[in-house]
C-alpha positions in Angstrom: 109.6 107.5 125.6 110.8 105.7 122.4 108.1 103.3 121.5 110.2 101.8 118.7 112.8 100.6 121.1 112.0 96.8 121.4 114.2 96.6 124.6 111.9 98.9 126.6 109.6 97.2 129.1 106.6 99.3 128.5 103.6 97.3 129.8 101.0 99.9 128.6 102.5 99.8 125.1 102.1 96.0 125.0 98.6 96.1 126.3 97.6 98.7 123.7 99.2 96.7 120.9 97.3 93.6 122.1 94.0 95.6 122.3 94.5 97.1 118.8 95.5 93.7 117.3 92.5 92.0 118.8 90.0 94.7 117.9 91.2 95.3 114.4 91.6 91.5 113.8 88.0 90.8 114.8 86.7 93.8 112.9 88.4 92.5 109.7 87.1 89.0 110.4 83.6 90.5 110.0 84.6 91.4 106.4 86.5 88.1 105.7 83.9 85.7 107.0 81.2 86.6 104.5 83.8 86.2 101.7 84.7 82.8 103.1 81.0 81.8 103.1 80.7 83.1 99.5 83.7 80.9 98.5 82.3 77.8 100.3 78.8 78.1 98.9 80.0 76.9 95.5 77.8 79.2 93.4 78.8 81.6 90.8 81.5 83.9 92.2 81.3 87.6 91.3 84.3 89.3 92.8 86.6 92.1 91.7 89.4 90.7 89.6 92.3 93.2 89.8 95.2 91.0 88.6 93.6 89.0 85.8 93.6 85.7 87.6 89.9 85.4 87.7 87.3 86.2 90.4 87.7 82.9 92.2 91.5 83.2 92.7 91.1 86.8 93.7 88.4 85.9 96.2 90.6 83.1 97.7 93.4 85.7 98.1 91.0 88.1 99.8 89.8 85.3 102.2 93.4 84.4 103.0 94.2 88.0 103.8 91.0 89.1 105.6 90.1 85.8 107.4 93.3 83.8 107.9 95.7 86.7 108.4 93.2 88.4 110.8 93.2 85.3 113.0 97.0 85.2 112.9 97.0 89.0 113.8 94.8 88.4 116.8 97.1 85.6 118.0 100.2 87.7 117.2 101.5 84.8 115.1 103.5 85.6 112.0 102.3 89.1 112.6 104.4 91.1 110.2 103.9 88.5 107.4 100.1 88.7 108.0 100.2 92.4 108.0 102.0 92.4 104.7 99.0 90.6 103.2 96.5 92.8 105.0 98.3 96.0 103.9 98.4 94.9 100.3 94.7 94.0 100.4 93.6 97.3 102.0 95.8 99.2 99.5 94.1 97.4 96.6 90.7 98.1 98.2 91.3 101.8 98.7 93.2 102.7 95.5 92.0 100.1 92.9 88.6 98.8 93.9 87.3 102.1 95.3 89.8 104.3 93.5 87.2 106.2 91.6 84.6 106.3 94.4 84.2 109.2 96.8 86.2 109.3 100.0 83.3 107.9 102.0 83.6 104.6 100.2 87.4 104.4 100.6 87.5 105.7 104.2 87.2 102.3 105.9 89.9 100.6 103.9 92.2 103.6 104.4 91.6 103.5 108.2 92.4 99.7 108.2 95.5 100.4 106.1 96.8 103.1 108.5 96.3 100.9 111.5 98.1 98.0 109.8 101.0 100.3 108.9 101.3 101.3 112.5 101.2 97.7 113.7 103.9 96.9 111.1 106.0 99.6 112.6 105.5 98.7 116.2 105.3 95.0 115.9 103.0 92.5 117.8 104.3 93.5 121.3 105.2 91.2 124.1 101.7 89.7 124.5 101.9 87.6 121.3 102.9 84.2 120.1 105.7 85.8 118.0 107.2 87.2 121.2 106.9 83.8 123.0 108.6 82.0 120.1 111.4 84.6 120.0 111.9 84.4 123.7 112.1 80.6 123.5 114.6 80.8 120.6 116.8 83.1 122.6 116.6 80.9 125.7 117.6 77.7 123.8 120.0 79.4 121.3 118.5 78.0 118.2 
């Protein structure tokens, strides 16, 4: 069975994609929500600054990726765009922030990165807002 063929009507594939999106999205929310709280507290922000824009800007970018994009991933809305931000964030976490650390410190970000890459390859599936929008576009010939 070719899972990359978007024309196939594989119900198990779509259910698995939904389950993975929801599970990984909520799992990443557990990392993004504390960062959102740190941002909203208004105190001194101490966060890794990997691009020289300052810790506050870097924290905002991490919150957008880990919190906002995770919600979009759960919904299946703008899935591949959201995955782009999440892939970039996990690559930075694995290879820059924890680059010199032992594998145990990088393991979680590498697991997230590999799941996000798989979701990027397979797409959101038919149980997603993206699919509903695409279906509606095709029906009305936008």
